[in-house]
MARFIKE-285290 format. One record per atom (N, C-alpha, C): residue in three letters; x, y, z. Coordinates in steps of 0.02 Angstrom, whole numbers, padded with zeros to 5 digits, always signed. Example, Ala and Ser with C-alpha at 12.3 -4.5 7.8 and 13.67 -1.06 7.14 Angstrom:
BEGIN
ala+00660-00284+00390 ala+00615-00225+00390 ala+00660-00165+00390 ser+00642-00112+00354 ser+00684-00053+00357 ser+00645+00002+00394 
END
This chain:
BEGIN
met-00637+00090-00749 met-00652+00058-00674 met-00730+00003-00696 his-00707-00032-00637 his-00773-00073-00660 his-00831-00054-00618 pro-00881-00093-00654 pro-00943-00080-00655 pro-00986-00065-00585 ile-00990-00013-00555 ile-00996-00013-00481 ile-01072+00028-00479 ala-01088+00057-00401 ala-01144+00076-00395 ala-01145+00153-00407 gly-01178+00189-00443 gly-01176+00282-00435 gly-01210+00295-00361 val-01179+00317-00314 val-01213+00329-00262 val-01178+00378-00250 gly-01221+00460-00242 gly-01182+00514-00215 gly-01142+00552-00301 pro-01100+00609-00283 pro-01045+00634-00332 pro-01011+00592-00365 val-00999+00569-00341 val-00937+00492-00367 val-00982+00440-00375 ala-00955+00394-00423 ala-00978+00307-00420 ala-00921+00279-00369 val-00956+00235-00310 val-00912+00206-00265 val-00920+00120-00287 val-00856+00097-00259 val-00865+00021-00270 val-00870-00025-00197 pro-00937-00066-00213 pro-00947-00101-00176 pro-00912-00147-00142 pro-00923-00181-00082 pro-00861-00244-00050 pro-00849-00277-00097 ser-00921-00299-00133 ser-00918-00372-00172 ser-00880-00363-00238 ala-00870-00299-00260 ala-00843-00276-00327 ala-00763-00262-00315 ala-00735-00242-00256 ala-00666-00234-00239 ala-00611-00273-00291 trp-00612-00334-00296 trp-00584-00349-00321 trp-00553-00356-00401 gly-00633-00346-00411 gly-00616-00342-00479 gly-00601-00267-00496 ala-00602-00220-00475 ala-00607-00138-00488 ala-00519-00117-00502 trp-00512-00159-00565 trp-00457-00124-00582 trp-00458-00067-00621 thr-00417-00038-00628 thr-00424+00017-00692 thr-00346+00024-00718 phe-00340+00037-00785 phe-00309+00034-00849 phe-00319+00081-00881 asp-00306+00152-00849 asp-00275+00208-00889 asp-00223+00206-00932 pro-00253+00219-01012 pro-00181+00210-01047 pro-00131+00259-01043 leu-00140+00319-01018 leu-00073+00370-01012 leu-00035+00330-00959 val-00061+00306-00872 val-00041+00269-00846 val-00003+00222-00861 val-00035+00186-00889 val+00013+00104-00921 val+00056+00132-00952 ala+00038+00177-01005 ala+00085+00198-01065 ala+00163+00226-01026 gly+00147+00269-00971 gly+00193+00281-00939 gly+00237+00243-00909 leu+00222+00203-00860 leu+00255+00142-00840 leu+00293+00097-00884 gly+00248+00111-00915 gly+00283+00028-00982 gly+00355+00081-01007 ala+00349+00128-01032 ala+00391+00182-01062 ala+00461+00195-00999 ala+00432+00210-00962 ala+00500+00205-00899 ala+00532+00145-00891 ala+00483+00070-00888 ala+00520+00025-00869 ala+00574+00001-00937 val+00544-00003-01013 val+00577-00009-01063 val+00634+00059-01048 leu+00636+00102-01062 leu+00679+00157-01062 leu+00759+00120-00994 tyr+00708+00102-00951 tyr+00766+00100-00873 tyr+00822+00020-00920 ala+00756-00020-00933 ala+00787-00088-00955 ala+00844-00082-01006 arg+00838-00043-01069 arg+00887-00033-01115 arg+00944+00012-01099 gly+00934+00049-01052 gly+00990+00101-01037 gly+01039+00053-00997 leu+00994-00003-00928 leu+01032-00054-00899 leu+01073-00093-00950 ala+01067-00104-00985 ala+01082-00164-01032 ala+01140-00113-01063 lys+01128-00078-01103 lys+01194-00046-01122 lys+01247-00033-01051 leu+01233-00015-01015 leu+01292-00023-00942 leu+01323-00089-00937 arg+01289-00125-00928 arg+01320-00196-00920 arg+01367-00213-00983 arg+01329-00185-01041 arg+01395-00208-01106 arg+01451-00175-01104 ala+01445-00128-01071 ala+01523-00064-01085 ala+01547-00085-00998 ala+01530-00122-00969 ala+01553-00162-00918 ala+01566-00087-00853 his+01514-00045-00855 his+01501+00012-00820 his+01477-00028-00734 val+01496-00004-00689 val+01470-00006-00623 val+01421+00053-00586 his+01409+00102-00628 his+01360+00131-00590 his+01308+00139-00567 val+01281+00078-00580 val+01213+00053-00549 val+01227-00030-00539 arg+01214-00039-00476 arg+01219-00113-00428 arg+01142-00143-00453 pro+01163-00204-00425 pro+01101-00247-00446 pro+01054-00220-00400 arg+01064-00207-00347 arg+01011-00191-00287 arg+00960-00127-00305 gln+01016-00067-00349 gln+00982-00008-00350 gln+00936-00020-00411 ala+00948-00083-00457 ala+00901-00079-00521 ala+00831-00122-00500 ala+00849-00168-00465 ala+00777-00211-00407 ala+00746-00141-00378 ser+00749-00099-00327 ser+00725-00043-00306 ser+00704-00012-00374 phe+00723+00005-00437 phe+00687+00051-00466 phe+00622-00009-00509 ala+00653-00052-00506 ala+00586-00100-00532 ala+00522-00102-00483 ala+00551-00101-00396 ala+00500-00105-00353 ala+00447-00057-00342 gly+00496+00002-00357 gly+00462+00070-00362 gly+00404+00071-00423 leu+00421+00055-00475 leu+00382+00044-00533 leu+00341-00003-00523 ala+00332-00037-00488 ala+00285-00094-00477 ala+00227-00066-00429 leu+00245-00021-00375 leu+00219-00003-00317 leu+00187+00068-00364 leu+00202+00097-00383 leu+00163+00129-00438 leu+00113+00102-00471 ala+00123+00082-00507 ala+00061+00020-00524 ala+00000+00009-00482 ala+00020-00018-00439 ala-00032-00035-00396 ala-00059+00018-00353 ala-00023+00086-00362 ala-00058+00139-00335 ala-00096+00166-00392 leu-00104+00153-00440 leu-00112+00201-00493 leu-00177+00140-00550 val-00160+00080-00526 val-00200+00032-00577 val-00229-00014-00542 ser-00216-00025-00476 ser-00241-00112-00447 ser-00325-00054-00400 pro-00352-00110-00359 pro-00394-00078-00351 pro-00395-00041-00282 ile-00337-00021-00276 ile-00321+00029-00235 ile-00369+00108-00271 asp-00335+00110-00323 asp-00359+00172-00361 asp-00444+00171-00352 ala-00481+00139-00393 ala-00547+00131-00404 ala-00553+00145-00296 leu-00539+00115-00264 leu-00555+00119-00212 leu-00556+00214-00170 ala-00507+00204-00193 ala-00487+00295-00189 ala-00528+00340-00192 asp-00589+00336-00218 asp-00660+00366-00253 asp-00704+00351-00190 thr-00688+00294-00156 thr-00748+00262-00118 thr-00727+00283-00053 leu-00666+00267-00013 leu-00660+00260+00055 leu-00595+00326+00067 leu-00590+00368+00097 leu-00535+00409+00117 leu-00475+00386+00123 ser-00495+00316+00196 ser-00440+00285+00193 ser-00391+00247+00158 val-00419+00222+00093 val-00378+00188+00046 val-00354+00235+00023 his-00391+00321-00009 his-00349+00352-00029 his-00283+00375-00005 met-00287+00363+00077 met-00217+00414+00088 met-00178+00362+00067 val-00202+00291+00084 val-00135+00241+00050 val-00117+00239-00014 gln-00152+00266-00068 gln-00137+00300-00125 gln-00089+00345-00104 his-00091+00393-00073 his-00051+00439-00068 his+00013+00434-00034 leu+00007+00380+00013 leu+00061+00343+00054 leu+00120+00337-00007 ile+00080+00291-00030 ile+00117+00255-00098 ile+00171+00307-00148 leu+00121+00353-00166 leu+00146+00413-00191 leu+00191+00462-00174 leu+00200+00462-00110 leu+00266+00508-00079 leu+00302+00489-00031 met+00304+00419-00017 met+00318+00406+00035 met+00357+00330+00022 val+00343+00274-00021 val+00359+00226-00048 val+00385+00205-00102 ala+00351+00227-00147 ala+00397+00231-00229 ala+00442+00287-00234 pro+00444+00320-00243 pro+00480+00383-00247 pro+00548+00372-00207 pro+00538+00357-00152 pro+00632+00346-00147 pro+00663+00269-00170 leu+00629+00224-00188 leu+00653+00149-00216 leu+00658+00196-00297 leu+00631+00227-00319 leu+00650+00250-00403 leu+00719+00299-00387 val+00701+00350-00343 val+00774+00379-00360 val+00847+00341-00331 tyr+00827+00270-00284 tyr+00879+00247-00276 tyr+00927+00199-00332 gly+00864+00216-00382 gly+00891+00167-00450 gly+00913+00201-00495 arg+00935+00281-00497 arg+00961+00328-00518 arg+00943+00308-00600 pro+00863+00331-00602 pro+00835+00341-00661 pro+00871+00385-00712 gly+00877+00442-00686 gly+00914+00484-00741 gly+00960+00448-00773 leu+01010+00434-00748 leu+01063+00418-00790 leu+01049+00369-00848 val+01011+00294-00804 val+00985+00245-00827 val+00947+00267-00912 met+00894+00309-00887 met+00864+00304-00934 met+00871+00357-00978 tyr+00908+00403-00962 tyr+00937+00436-01035 tyr+00991+00383-01060 leu+01005+00338-01049 leu+01061+00306-01084 leu+01016+00267-01107 gly+00946+00234-01108 gly+00917+00199-01122 gly+00859+00238-01192 leu+00875+00297-01190 leu+00847+00329-01261 leu+00879+00319-01341 pro+00851+00335-01377 pro+00888+00325-01440 pro+00938+00369-01443 ala+00977+00344-01491 ala+01057+00385-01503 ala+01025+00487-01525 ser+00981+00472-01579 ser+00961+00540-01602 ser+00935+00592-01547 ser+00885+00556-01475 ser+00882+00582-01426 ser+00942+00596-01394 arg+00985+00572-01374 arg+01020+00576-01326 arg+01068+00623-01367 ser+01098+00628-01433 ser+01152+00694-01456 ser+01095+00744-01459 gly+01017+00741-01473 gly+01003+00834-01449 gly+01023+00844-01388 leu+01006+00798-01313 leu+01000+00832-01265 leu+01071+00828-01250 gly+01126+00789-01265 gly+01211+00815-01245 gly+01231+00877-01284 gly+01192+00881-01326 gly+01258+00971-01333 gly+01277+00994-01253 leu+01319+01054-01289 leu+01322+01084-01242 leu+01274+01154-01209 gly+01245+01172-01236 gly+01163+01211-01245 gly+01150+01192-01213 ala+01102+01116-01203 ala+01052+01076-01175 ala+01090+01060-01100 arg+01152+01032-01101 arg+01169+01020-01041 arg+01186+01102-00991 arg+01188+01140-01016 arg+01181+01223-00980 arg+01115+01238-00955 arg+01055+01228-00989 arg+00983+01232-00984 arg+00958+01165-00930 phe+00995+01130-00933 phe+00979+01072-00910 phe+01000+01072-00814 arg+01059+01091-00815 arg+01099+01117-00754 arg+01062+01195-00722 gly+01045+01217-00766 gly+01015+01278-00732 gly+00955+01259-00715 val+00920+01220-00732 val+00833+01209-00710 val+00851+01166-00648 ala+00898+01108-00636 ala+00919+01074-00597 ala+00925+01101-00530 arg+00977+01163-00535 arg+00981+01212-00496 arg+00929+01236-00455 val+00870+01247-00497 val+00816+01272-00450 val+00775+01217-00436 val+00765+01176-00470 val+00703+01130-00459 val+00733+01082-00402 leu+00806+01085-00405 leu+00829+01053-00358 leu+00863+01086-00283 asn+00832+01154-00270 asn+00852+01200-00231 asn+00815+01193-00157 pro+00873+01161-00096 pro+00828+01126-00054 pro+00755+01159-00030 leu+00768+01258-00028 leu+00714+01274-00003 leu+00653+01264-00032 val+00681+01268-00118 val+00614+01269-00162 val+00590+01192-00156 val+00622+01146-00134 val+00589+01076-00139 val+00542+01063-00083 leu+00573+01109-00025 leu+00534+01120+00060 leu+00457+01138+00043 val+00466+01190+00006 val+00410+01236+00003 val+00360+01206-00053 ala+00398+01190-00108 ala+00338+01147-00152 ala+00319+01072-00133 thr+00352+01047-00084 thr+00322+00988-00044 thr+00271+00976+00001 val+00277+01041+00048 val+00222+01072+00098 val+00165+01102+00062 val+00171+01113+00006 val+00126+01158-00002 val+00074+01107-00057 ala+00114+01063-00086 ala+00072+01014-00127 ala+00037+00989-00068 leu+00083+00957-00008 leu+00041+00903+00047 leu-00024+00939+00097 trp-00008+00995+00099 trp-00074+01028+00111 trp-00112+01073+00064 gly-00095+01088+00021 gly-00133+01128-00013 gly-00188+01074-00062 trp-00182+01018-00086 trp-00219+00966-00108 trp-00240+00932-00066 his-00230+00931+00004 his-00293+00896+00061 his-00337+00941+00089 leu-00347+01001+00052 leu-00389+01049+00080 leu-00451+01022+00042 pro-00506+01018+00090 pro-00572+01002+00066 pro-00586+01021+00019 gly-00593+01095-00020 gly-00614+01109-00070 gly-00570+01069-00133 pro-00477+01075-00158 pro-00473+01070-00194 pro-00464+00974-00187 tyr-00470+00950-00135 tyr-00477+00872-00117 tyr-00530+00841-00165 gln-00597+00869-00152 gln-00645+00846-00162 gln-00671+00856-00251 ala-00631+00935-00263 ala-00635+00928-00332 ala-00598+00884-00358 ala-00532+00884-00344 ala-00514+00810-00380 ala-00535+00739-00384 ile-00580+00732-00330 ile-00612+00672-00321 ile-00646+00696-00402 thr-00710+00721-00417 thr-00742+00723-00456 thr-00721+00749-00521 his-00663+00765-00532 his-00625+00793-00603 his-00563+00762-00612 pro-00576+00698-00663 pro-00502+00654-00688 pro-00472+00688-00705 ala-00454+00754-00734 ala-00406+00795-00751 ala-00368+00819-00678 leu-00394+00852-00654 leu-00382+00889-00594 leu-00349+00831-00552 his-00398+00768-00539 his-00344+00705-00501 his-00304+00695-00540 ala-00280+00692-00602 ala-00217+00670-00625 ala-00172+00717-00613 met-00169+00789-00603 met-00137+00839-00598 met-00090+00820-00517 glu-00168+00826-00493 glu-00149+00805-00399 glu-00092+00739-00388 his-00086+00687-00415 his-00043+00634-00429 his+00011+00683-00450 leu+00029+00676-00511 leu+00080+00714-00525 leu+00122+00768-00499 thr+00085+00801-00458 thr+00117+00863-00415 thr+00161+00823-00352 phe+00106+00767-00319 phe+00143+00731-00267 phe+00192+00689-00288 leu+00190+00661-00372 leu+00268+00598-00374 leu+00298+00655-00388 val+00295+00703-00432 val+00358+00763-00444 val+00386+00805-00376 ser+00334+00800-00350 ser+00382+00849-00273 ser+00410+00792-00249 ala+00394+00743-00210 ala+00398+00684-00210 ala+00476+00665-00221 leu+00486+00663-00279 leu+00552+00637-00307 leu+00603+00679-00308 ala+00583+00744-00301 ala+00627+00824-00310 ala+00658+00811-00216 phe+00614+00791-00177 phe+00626+00787-00109 phe+00681+00734-00095 trp+00666+00671-00119 trp+00706+00593-00103 trp+00760+00609-00146 ala+00782+00633-00202 ala+00820+00645-00239 ala+00883+00683-00212 leu+00856+00720-00162 leu+00913+00771-00106 leu+00933+00748-00060 val+00878+00694-00021 val+00902+00645+00025 val+00922+00611+00029 ile+00905+00549-00022 ile+00961+00512-00041 ile+01019+00519-00071 asp+01009+00536-00127 asp+01070+00569-00184 asp+01103+00504-00183 pro+01102+00447-00239 pro+01146+00396-00236 pro+01196+00397-00287 ala+01205+00476-00312 ala+01287+00472-00360 ala+01329+00499-00309 pro+01381+00478-00347 pro+01442+00480-00305 pro+01452+00537-00250 his+01445+00574-00287 his+01446+00652-00227 his+01381+00689-00209 arg+01365+00692-00128 arg+01309+00717-00121 arg+01304+00798-00149 arg+01236+00811-00173 arg+01211+00877-00183 arg+01206+00923-00125 leu+01171+00876-00081 leu+01146+00930-00017 leu+01178+00885+00047 gly+01220+00923+00085 gly+01247+00893+00136 gly+01194+00861+00193 tyr+01244+00823+00227 tyr+01197+00782+00285 tyr+01147+00830+00334 gly+01187+00873+00357 gly+01154+00946+00399 gly+01091+00949+00384 pro+01104+00975+00321 pro+01048+01010+00299 pro+00985+00968+00276 ala+01014+00914+00245 ala+00961+00854+00224 ala+00928+00844+00270 ile+00950+00834+00337 ile+00929+00798+00397 ile+00871+00864+00412 leu+00871+00922+00399 leu+00828+00972+00424 leu+00783+00979+00379 leu+00796+00966+00324 leu+00730+00962+00265 leu+00689+00891+00279 val+00731+00840+00312 val+00664+00774+00318 val+00625+00818+00378 phe+00667+00827+00418 phe+00621+00847+00499 phe+00567+00897+00494 val+00576+00934+00443 val+00521+01006+00441 val+00479+00977+00397 thr+00482+00925+00356 thr+00429+00892+00305 thr+00392+00845+00358 met+00407+00823+00388 met+00381+00755+00456 met+00352+00808+00512 leu+00378+00865+00540 leu+00322+00909+00561 leu+00256+00926+00517 ala+00296+00959+00430 ala+00218+00966+00414 ala+00183+00913+00407 gly+00199+00866+00392 gly+00140+00812+00365 gly+00124+00799+00456 ala+00145+00787+00503 ala+00128+00755+00553 ala+00074+00807+00581 ala+00070+00877+00562 ala+00021+00921+00594 ala-00043+00918+00552 leu-00025+00895+00477 leu-00087+00881+00455 leu-00136+00815+00465 gly-00094+00768+00456 gly-00117+00692+00503 gly-00168+00714+00548 ala-00135+00744+00606 ala-00158+00747+00666 ala-00220+00793+00664 leu-00206+00848+00632 leu-00284+00872+00621 leu-00331+00854+00585 ile-00309+00797+00537 ile-00373+00755+00490 ile-00397+00690+00541 thr-00351+00672+00584 thr-00370+00629+00637 thr-00411+00658+00715 phe-00408+00712+00723 phe-00440+00712+00763 phe-00506+00791+00756 ser-00518+00773+00692 ser-00552+00855+00676 ser-00635+00790+00701 ser-00667+00844+00749 ser-00729+00821+00753 ser-00782+00811+00698 thr-00767+00869+00644 thr-00819+00857+00600 thr-00778+00829+00533 val-00839+00798+00495 val-00813+00781+00441 val-00794+00821+00372 leu-00729+00808+00355 leu-00684+00862+00320 leu-00699+00844+00244 tyr-00732+00780+00211 tyr-00739+00760+00154 tyr-00810+00741+00162 pro-00848+00771+00140 pro-00911+00733+00153 pro-00928+00698+00090 ile-00887+00702+00023 ile-00893+00684-00025 ile-00893+00600-00021 tyr-00863+00583+00040 tyr-00858+00503+00055 tyr-00908+00465+00088 asp-00945+00514+00113 asp-01027+00473+00154 asp-01046+00423+00123 ala-01058+00422+00044 ala-01102+00373+00028 ala-01051+00299+00030 gly-00973+00313+00007 gly-00940+00256+00003 gly-00926+00228+00063 ala-00919+00255+00129 ala-00898+00250+00201 ala-00961+00200+00218 arg-01000+00228+00232 arg-01089+00211+00239 arg-01103+00118+00198 leu-01080+00125+00124 leu-01067+00059+00097 leu-01056+00004+00125 trp-00976+00030+00150 trp-00933-00010+00174 trp-00928-00028+00251 gly-00999-00015+00292 gly-01003-00023+00348 gly-00981+00001+00407 thr-00962+00096+00371 thr-00915+00130+00435 thr-00955+00201+00421 thr-00925+00239+00460 thr-00969+00300+00452 thr-00907+00357+00424 pro-00933+00400+00406 pro-00863+00454+00357 pro-00811+00464+00408 leu-00831+00501+00478 leu-00800+00522+00525 leu-00730+00477+00557 ala-00756+00426+00573 ala-00707+00340+00569 ala-00666+00333+00531 asp-00680+00352+00468 asp-00642+00325+00391 asp-00608+00376+00404 gln-00619+00442+00410 gln-00563+00507+00408 gln-00519+00491+00459 gln-00534+00458+00523 gln-00483+00452+00573 gln-00437+00405+00552 val-00458+00349+00513 val-00414+00304+00490 val-00352+00333+00440 ala-00383+00373+00396 ala-00371+00401+00347 ala-00308+00457+00379 gly-00323+00511+00433 gly-00252+00548+00463 gly-00219+00507+00483 ala-00241+00446+00524 ala-00188+00399+00557 ala-00154+00373+00495 ile-00136+00362+00447 ile-00111+00331+00394 ile-00075+00394+00368 met-00097+00434+00352 met-00025+00500+00338 met+00005+00512+00392 trp-00015+00513+00450 trp+00013+00514+00502 trp+00086+00481+00519 ile+00063+00426+00545 ile+00098+00368+00578 ile+00158+00345+00528 pro+00131+00308+00484 pro+00181+00278+00428 pro+00238+00314+00405 pro+00220+00383+00373 pro+00255+00440+00365 pro+00307+00478+00395 gly+00290+00459+00448 gly+00312+00497+00513 gly+00361+00450+00538 ala+00366+00379+00529 ala+00391+00326+00562 ala+00470+00319+00493 val+00447+00340+00435 val+00474+00326+00377 val+00534+00388+00385 leu+00506+00447+00398 leu+00553+00523+00405 leu+00593+00510+00465 phe+00569+00480+00501 phe+00613+00470+00584 phe+00662+00437+00568 leu+00671+00353+00528 leu+00716+00313+00509 leu+00744+00371+00472 thr+00740+00398+00413 thr+00780+00414+00375 thr+00827+00493+00420 val+00799+00499+00464 val+00844+00556+00509 val+00896+00510+00526 val+00863+00459+00568 val+00915+00428+00611 val+00966+00396+00523 phe+00956+00372+00486 phe+01007+00331+00446 phe+01066+00404+00434 leu+01027+00456+00395 leu+01075+00517+00385 leu+01131+00541+00448 ala+01079+00539+00489 ala+01161+00543+00551 ala+01201+00503+00557 leu+01176+00437+00566 leu+01244+00395+00553 leu+01294+00381+00512 arg+01249+00408+00437 arg+01303+00422+00385 arg+01348+00471+00403 trp+01314+00523+00413 trp+01351+00603+00440 trp+01411+00585+00480 phe+01405+00529+00545 phe+01445+00520+00585 phe+01500+00494+00564 asp+01505+00461+00510 asp+01531+00411+00488 asp+01568+00437+00428 asp+01545+00484+00387 asp+01576+00519+00347 asp+01653+00579+00372 val+01618+00595+00461 val+01658+00629+00489 val+01713+00604+00514 asp+01713+00545+00535 asp+01748+00484+00567 asp+01792+00483+00513 arg+01801+00463+00441 arg+01819+00444+00388 arg+01878+00492+00390 arg+01844+00577+00366 arg+01873+00625+00374 arg+01932+00637+00421 val+01905+00625+00464 val+01959+00634+00555 val+02014+00578+00535 arg+02006+00516+00514 arg+02054+00478+00498 arg+02102+00483+00459 ala+02071+00511+00403 ala+02124+00523+00340 ala+02167+00574+00359 ala+02132+00628+00401 ala+02175+00704+00428 ala+02238+00683+00462 glu+02222+00622+00507 glu+02280+00588+00565 glu+02306+00571+00510 ser+02288+00522+00484 ser+02347+00486+00413 ser+02386+00546+00378 ala+02363+00580+00359 ala+02404+00632+00315 ala+02462+00676+00360 val+02432+00690+00412 val+02477+00713+00480 val+02545+00672+00478 ala+02515+00592+00511 ala+02589+00563+00524 ala+02599+00534+00471 gly+02591+00532+00415 gly+02636+00521+00345 gly+02677+00584+00349 gly+02656+00641+00355 gly+02695+00711+00339 gly+02753+00696+00391 gln+02730+00686+00462 gln+02790+00692+00530 gln+02849+00624+00509 ala+02805+00561+00468 ala+02867+00523+00467 ala+02911+00548+00408 
END
């Protein structure tokens, strides 16, 4: 982190140092770099084999998702997240609602698997390994498990105690971010599902998105309209930036409430339109089959 003024229980970034406050956690940079390399290798193999499993726009989506993760975890957003609650909510918004759907749409599982060395693929491609993977996937991507994990992660990490503990303990903070990212990837994998055959029907997917939207809106409203400061750890940072902790908290609650609500609402509309289109195709196919039989 950029040299900053040590005010309060955590070091805060003053406005004059904001643009230079880049963070370069070796694990984060290495993880993002490894993901980019594996994806590029797998994509190159697909193109050499003339497969069309992944379209150019899907590869671009994955690249955009990685870039946004880098912005959330390496750029001054990460440093300012310990200074202003509102910026921290922007970081959480990227980790939950912006980067994950872009990553999922790029079909990273398929492409990055192909990007692994041949020895690693042979170990993972055995019959026993495939069965274990499918068993784990059935549990991890069970809609009820995903819903509970998403809501618990969202509410649990935003309780004042766990939230402020994560701010002061880097390992706990990394765990918080990892929990958000993993639960969001599972959520969007069920909702978007770019594979040829959907894992979850449109109706259950709409219900999953709607319930998640309600849970997020309730938390955002609670933070926005609270008359007391829920996260006093941001007191010094807010005052350094010329605002009050309560005003910063209200902006943070609105960031958590309004943009995610809009994204999830549009997702519900998109899923409903796809559902209607799918039903229409099935009806037309059935009518054509009946007409062909009569002829």
